[in-house]
N, C-alpha and C positions, 0 to 999 in steps of 0.2 A: 611755271608755278608749281605744277605737280612734281617736277623733278626736284625742286628746292624743298618741297614738303617731305619727299622720300629721303633726301639727304639729311634733312633735319631729324627725321625719325631714326635713321641709322645712327646719327651722331648721339642722339638721346639714349639709344640702346647701348652705346659703347661705354659701359661702366662695370666695374667689378660687382656692383650690386645686382646685376642681371645674371650672375652665375653663382651656382652652388658649388663650392670647391670641395674636392675629395683629397685623397692621399697623394703624397709626393711620388711621382713616377720615377724621377731621376734627377740628378744634379750634374751641372756642368761647371765650367770654370767660374762663370759669373751669372748663372741663371739656374732656376729650378723649373722642372716641368711637372705640372700638377693636373690630375684628373679633375674634370669639372662637368657640370651639366647646365646647359642654357635653360633658364627658368621657363621662358615662354614656349619654347619648342620642345623641351625635354631632350634635346640632342646631347649626347655624350661627346665631349671634346677634350683635347689636351691643351692646356694653357701654359705657355712659356712665360715665366715672370722674372723680370730683371730689375734689380735695385739701381736706380739712376745714378746715384753718387758712386756706386761701385763701378758701373760701366764707364763713367767719366774718369774716375781715378785710374782705371786700368787702361785708359786710352782706347776703348772699344766702341766709341760713338760711331766711327766710320763703319765698323764691322756690323753693328746693329742695323744701320740704314741700308747697307749693302744686302744684308740678309732679307730685310723686308722687301726691298725692291726686286730682288731675284725671285723670291717666292711669289710676289705679285705677278711677275712676268711669266714664270714657269708653270702654267696651268696645264697639267697633264695627269693621266692616270698613274704615271710612274713617279710622281712627285707628291709629297705630303702637301695637302691643300691648306693654304692660308685662308682662314675665314674672315678675320678682321684683326686690326691692331688698334690699341688705344693706350692711354696713359692716365695716371693721376699724379698727385704731387710727388710721390716717392718712387713709383714703379712704372715699368713698361710691360705691356701685356701683348703677347702674340697668341691668338686663338687659332689652333690648328686641328685638323681632323684627327680623331683618335684611332690608332691602329691596334686592335685588340690582340694581335698575334705576337706582340713584343718585337724583338729584333733578331737578326741573323746570329748574333752572338749567342742568344738563348738557344737557338736551334742547334748550334755547334756544341753547346755544353749539355744539352738535354739528351736523354737516351730514348729517342723516339724510333721504334723499330722500323717504321716504314721508310725512314730516310737515313738511318744510321748505317754507315759502311764499316769496313774493317778498321779504318783509321779516322777519316773525317766523315763526310756525308757520302751517300751512294753516288755513282757516276751520273745517274739521271738527275738526282736532286742537285748535285753540284752544278751541272750544266744548266739546269732550269733556273736556279737562283742567279748564277753568273749572267745568263742570258737576259733575265728580267732586269738586273742591274744595268747591263749594257744598254738596254732600251731607254732607261732613264738617263744615262750619260749621253746617249745619242741625241736625245731631246734637248738636254741642257747645252750640249756643244753646238747644236743648230742655232741656239740663241747667243752663241759666243760667251757662254758662262762656264767657268770651271768650278767644280765643287770644292776641290782641294782638301777634303777631309773624308775621303771614302774609306770606310772600314765597316766590319759587321755590325758594330753598335749603331751606326748611322743608316743602316738599311732596315726599315721597319716592315712588318708583315701585317697586311690588312685582314679583315674578317673572311676574305675569300682565299687567303693564302698567297696573295700576290705581293711583290716587293714594291716599296716606295722609298725614294731617297729622302732622308730627313737631315736635320741639323745643318743648316746652311750658315753656321757661324763663321766659317772660313772662306765663304764663297767669293769669287772674283768675277765681276761682270766686265769683260774686256771692251764693251761698247759704250759704257756709261761713265760719267764723271764720278769721282769719289765724293763722299759726303763728309762734312765736318760739322762742328757746332756742339751744342749742349742741349739738355732737356730742361725746360723750365715750365712754370705754370702748375696750377693745382687741379684744374677741372679736367675730368676725363674727356678726351678728344682723340681723333685719329692721329696716329704717330706722325704722318706726313705734314701735319700742321706746323711742326717745328723743324722740318728739314731745311738745312742751309746749304747752298751750293758752294762748290769749290772747283778749282781748275781740274779739267778732266785729264785722265791718263790711261793709256791702253796697257801699260806695263807696270806692275808693282813688284819690287824686289823685296819680298818678305819671306820669312820662314814660317809658313802656315801648315797646319795639318798635324797628324800624329806621327811620332818618330818612326815607327816600324813601316809606315806606308809612304813616306815622303820620297819623291823622286830626286835624283842627283842634281838636276838643274835648279830645283828649289833650294836644296842644301847649299849649293855653291853660288847662290845669288844671281843666277842668270834669269833671263826673261821667262816669265811664267805664261804658259799657254794651256789650252784645254787638254793637251797631251799628257800633262802631269797626272790626270785621272786614269789614263791607260796604264801607267806604271802601277798605281794603286790597285787597279783591276787585276793585274797580274798577281799582286800579293794576295788579293782576295781569292782568286782562283786556287792558288796554292793552299791557302788556309781552309777553304771549303773542302778540298780534296784530301787533305792530310790531317786536319784538326790542329795544326801548329803554324806558327808564323815562319816565313822564309828568313827573316832577319831578326836576330835576337842578340841581346847583350846586357851586361850588368848596368850600363848607363846608356842614355840617349846617344852620347858621343860615340860609344863603341858600336852601337847600332848603325849610326851614320857612316862610320868608317867601313863597315861591311857593305853597306849600300853602294858607296862610291867604288869600293874594290870590285864588287860584282859587276857594276856598270863598266869598269875598266877591263873586264875580261877574266877576272879571277873566278873560275867556275866553282871552286871549292867553298865559296862563302855561303852557298845554299846547299843543304843536304837533300839531294833528290833520291835518296835511298827509298825503295818501296813506292816510288812515284811512277805512274804510268808514263809512257813515252809521249802520249798526247798532252798530258798536263805539263810535263817538263818543257816540251816544245812551245806550248802556248805561253808559259811563264817567261821563257827566254825571249820570245818574240815581242812580248809586251814590255818587259823590263830591259829595254835597250837604252844605252846612254843618249843616243841621238833621238830626241822626241819625234822628229819627222819620220823616223824609220820604224816606229812602233806600229804593230799590226792594228788595222782599223777598217772600218767600212765593210763592204761585202766580203772581203778576204777574211776578216776576223769572224764574221758570222758563219762562214763556210768551214771554219777550222774543225778538225775531227774531234776535238774535245766536246763539242756541242752535240752530244747524242740526243739531246732534246733540241730540235732545230729552233733557232731564234725566230724564224719566220712563223713557226707554229705558236710560239709564245706571244709574238706580236698580234697574231690573229685570234688569240685566246682559244686555240685548238689544242694546246698542250695540256696534258693531265697535270694538275697541281699536286706536287708530292705530299703536301700536308696542309690541312685546313684547321685553324683553331676551333676548339669546341665553343659553341655559343654559350655565353654566360651573361647573367644580368648584372650590369655595372651600377644599377640604381636600386637594387634590392635592399631594403632596409635591414633585413635579417642577416644578410651576408656581409655587412660592413662592420668590422670590429675595431676600427681605428678612428673613432669619431672625432678625435682631437686634431686630425691631421691638417685641417685648415679651417679656422673659425675666425672670421674677420672681427675686429674689435667692435663691440656694440656701439653704435653711434657714428662710426666712420662712414658707413654706407647704408645706414638705416638700422633699426633695432632688430635684434634677434635674427641675425643672418644665419640660416641653417646650413648644415654641412651636407655634402653628398655622401651617401653610404655606398661603399663599393667593395667587391670581393677582393680577397687577398691574392687572386690568381694573376693579376696583371704583372707584366714583366717590365722592368726599367729599361730605358733606351741607352743607358750608359753603364759602365762598370762601377760607377761611383754611387751606387744605390746606398741609401742609409738603411742598412739591414741590421738585424739584432744579433746575428751569429757572432760577429767579432766582439760585440759588447759582452755577450754571455761568456765567451772564452776569457775575455779580460777579467771579468768578475771573479773567476775561479783561479786563473793562471797567474795574474799579475800581482806583484807584491805591493799592495796599495799603502801599507804602513810605511814602507821605505820611501814612498813619495812625499810623506809628511815629515817635517823636521821634528817637531816636539808635540805631536798630537797622535791620538790613536783613532782608528775607525770604529765608530759606534754602530753604524749601519751602512749598507751600500746597496745599490740597485740601479736599474735602468729607468730613466725618465726621459720624456721629451720636453724640451724647453723652447718656447716660442720667442722669436725675435722678428718683429714686424709681421709679415705675412707667413714666414717660414717656421716650420717646426724642425728641430734638429735633435737627433737621438744623442743622449749623453749618459755617461756613467756618473751617478751622483754619490758622493760620500758624505755622510753625516759624521762629523768628527767631534772629539771631546772638547773642542775649543769653547763652546760649540759653534759650528758654522757648517754650511754646505759648500763643498768643493766639487766642481764638475769637470769632466774630461771628455774629449773626443777619442773614443776607443776604436775608431775605424782604422787607425794607423797601427803599425806593428808595435810601436811604443806609445801608449796612450798620451795624448797631449792635453795638458791642463788648459782649459779655456776660461776659467773664472771662478769666482766664489760668491756666495751670498753671506754677508756679514751683518752684524747688528751690534749696537752698544750693549754693554753688560746689563744696563738698567732699563733697556727697552727691547724686550724680545719681539720677534716678528709676529704678525697676526696671520693665521691660516684661514683661508676662505675656500670652502668647498663649493665648486661650481657645477659639478655633475658627478656621476659615479666614477668617471675616469679622469676628471680634471680638477685642479685646485690651484690656488694662488698662494705664494708666500710674499707677504707684504712687509717691507722694511721701510725705514724713513726715506721718502723721496722716490721709491720705486716698487713696483709690483712685478714679481717673477711669475709668469704663467707656465705651469707645469702640467704634465699629463702622464698617466701610467697606463700600460697596456696589459698588465697581468692580473692574476687573482691571488688571494691569500696575502702573503707577505709582500707581494709585488704590486698590490692594488693601491689605488689612490687613497682609499680609506686607511690602509695600513700605514702609508706614509704620513697621513694627517695625524693619526694616533701617535706615531713615533715622534713626530715633531712637537706635538702637544705635550708629550711627556718629558721632553728633553730638559725641562726646567724643574722637574720633580725629582726627588731622591738624590742621586749622585750629582745631578746638575741643577740643584735648587737655585732659584733666582735670588734667594736671600743671601746677602753678603755676610759671611761669618766673621771675617776680619779683613782688613786691608792696611797696607803700609809698606815702608821701605824695609828690605831685607838684603843681606849679603849671601849670595848663593854660590855653592861650589858643588859640581857634579862628582860622583864617585865612579868607580869601575874603570880607571885608566883615563878619565877625562882630565881636563885642565885642573891644576891645583890652585889656580887663582880664584879668589872670591870676587864676584861681580855684583855690583849694586843694582838691584831690580825692584820695581814696584810690584808688589804681590797683592792679588785679590783672591780670597778663598770663597768659593761657592759650593756648599755641600762638602764633598771631599775632593773637589777639583781645584787645584791651585793654578791660577793664571798669572804669568809674570810678564812685565813690560819694561822697556827701557825708561819710560817716563809715565806718569799717571795718565790713563786714557781720558781723552776729552769726551764730550757727549756724543760726537759722531762715531760711526763704526770704526774701530781700530783693531787690527789683528794682534793678538798677543804674540810675544816673541816665543813663548812656549806655554805648554799646559801639561800638568802631571796629575795623575790620580793618586792621592795619598792613601796608603793602606794603614800606616801607623806612624807615630812621631814620639820621640823620646829625647831626654836631655843628652847631649853629646858628652863623651868621656872627657874632652878637653875644650876649653873656651879659647876663642881667638883673643889675643891681647886687647883688653879694653872693650870686649864684646861678650854677649851671652850666646852660647851655641846650642843647637839641637839638630837632630837628624830626622829625615823623612824617608821612609821606605815607600816605593812607588810600585804600581802594578807592572811596570816595564822591567822590574828586577833591579833597577838602579837605586842607590841610596844617595840622597842629597844632604849636604851639610849646609846648615843655615845659621847665620849669626844676626843678631839684632843688637840694638844699642844697650839695652839694660836687661837685667834679670826679670824685671816686672813685665817688659814686653814679651820676653820668652814665655813667661807663665801665661800671658794672655793668648799667645798663639797656641800653646799646648792645650789650653782649655777648650779650644774649638776644633782642634785636629783629632783624628782618631787615635785612641790610646794604644800603645803597643801591648801585645799579649804577654804578661809576665811569665807565662809558662813556655813561651816559644824560645 
C-alpha cells in the first residue's frame, strides 16, 4: 500500500507545473534543452522537451523510447542522470541533471590558460578528458549499449570538472527490443505508460551519429556494435589534442569518402602534422576498419597517450584540469532573459513564474540560439532586397514564442504595414512568416511586462519579447507599432478604387489593372479588392508627389506619382474626374522642383 502511495505521489509530481523554466540551453534536431528548477526541492535541472507530433512526424518514436530506456539502465557517475520522464498532451519531458560546466566543445573553443595547449588542449588535459570519456563508454559497453553519437558537444562537464556522457538520441541497446508506437493522451504521466512493444532485434542497420565521427561500418550499413564508439573516441582524441577534426569536407558525403578511404589504408586523409607520435598511434589504432581490431580494454588504458592514468581517473585520484566557477543559477538579479520560458497562464495553473538564471551557462550543442548572428544580419544583410514592393520602416531582434519554445528572430516592420520575421542563424536569413492584418482592423498591442508584449490580430495572438534597451526594448517596439497608423501610415483611407499602373525606370511598359487603397501617403495595390481577412498587398509605395501626366492613355486620364524609392509610376483612371479626385488626396508636386 505504501509503495502504491509513493508511486501515486511521484506520478502526481510529474507535471510541468512543478518546474520553473529558465532559458533555452540548446537545440537539437527535434528537441530543446531548457534550464529549470524543481519547485519543491529547489534543485536546478535540465529538461529536454520534445514536441510529440514532431517526434512522430520525423519517425523518432523508437529513438525517444530507446533514449529513455538506456538512460534508465545506465546509472553511473559517468552518465548524465535521468531524474524522471513525463508527458502532457503535446510534449515529452526528460528531466536530467544539470551540468554547470557546459561541454567539451566549449573547453576546446575557450581560452582557458590551465588547459590550453599550443594547438588543442594540453597533453594532460587531453588525456584526462579522453580517459574520463573512456570510463563512460566502458560502462555503457558493459551493458551492451552503443552511444553512436560521441562528440565534444555530447560530453558534458559537471560542477566538479568531471565528464558525463549526454544526448542519447542515437543510442542503440543491443540487448533490448526496439520500441514503436505513438504518444497519446493529455494528462501528465510517466513516459513508459505509452510504450508499445515490437519484435526485438540485436542489429540495426541505420546511419546514426554525426558525419565527422561516424565509423565506416555504420556508413556502409554493416552490423553496428559498441565498437563504433571506439572509432569516435579516436576522432575525439585527435580533436582534443589538435583543436581540429580529423575528417573534414564541404559536404557530409565528402567527409564520409575520407573516412572510408582512411579506413582502407590511405594515410594521407588525416593530417598528422604537428601531432605527437602517441596521439597519431592511438588514433590509428582506434580508427581501424575492422571493429574487432580496435584498441580496447587494458591495452587501451595502458597506451602512452594517457599521461594521466585512466586508473587514477577511475579512482578519483587524478587532478581535474579545470573546474567550473560556482555560480548561482537561481539568482533573481542575474537573470536577464525573463521571457525564455513562460507557460501559458491557465495551462498548468495561473501565473507560472520563470526561473532567473545567469547568462554564463553553455549550450550542449552548436545550434544555440544566440544573438551574434542576428546582430550581424541586422547590419550586413540587404533586408530591402528581400521585400518585393515594400520598404523597411524598422528592424530588430525579438523572440517569438511557439508553444513552449522561444525562438530568436529578426523582425522587420514594413511599409505594408506588416511584420515579417526571419531566422538569421543561417548564412542567408530564412523567412519564417509574417504578421498581417486587414487594412481596416489594425492589431492590438498588449504590454505584459517590461520585456514582453503581444501583437493581437484576428484569430491569433503573437507572443513576443525583447532583450534590449532603448530602441531595442519592448516599450520601443510597442511605441513603434502604436504609431504605425499615424502620419504616413494613417488608418484613414484617403481614396480607393481601380487604377491602371505602369512602373517607370526600365520596368514593363504594360499597364496593369490594380485595386489601389491610399492611406496617408502610402499607396497599397492589390490584384483584387481585399476582403475583410488579412490579405497581403501585391505592393506598396510611399508617394512623394503626384501630378498630371504629359500624355493620357487613349480613353483614360493619366497622372504620375514620384515615390521614395526613386521610381516614377504612371497611373491611368477612367475619367478626368477620377484623376482629379486622386490628385486631391495625393501629395502635390513642388512647382519649383
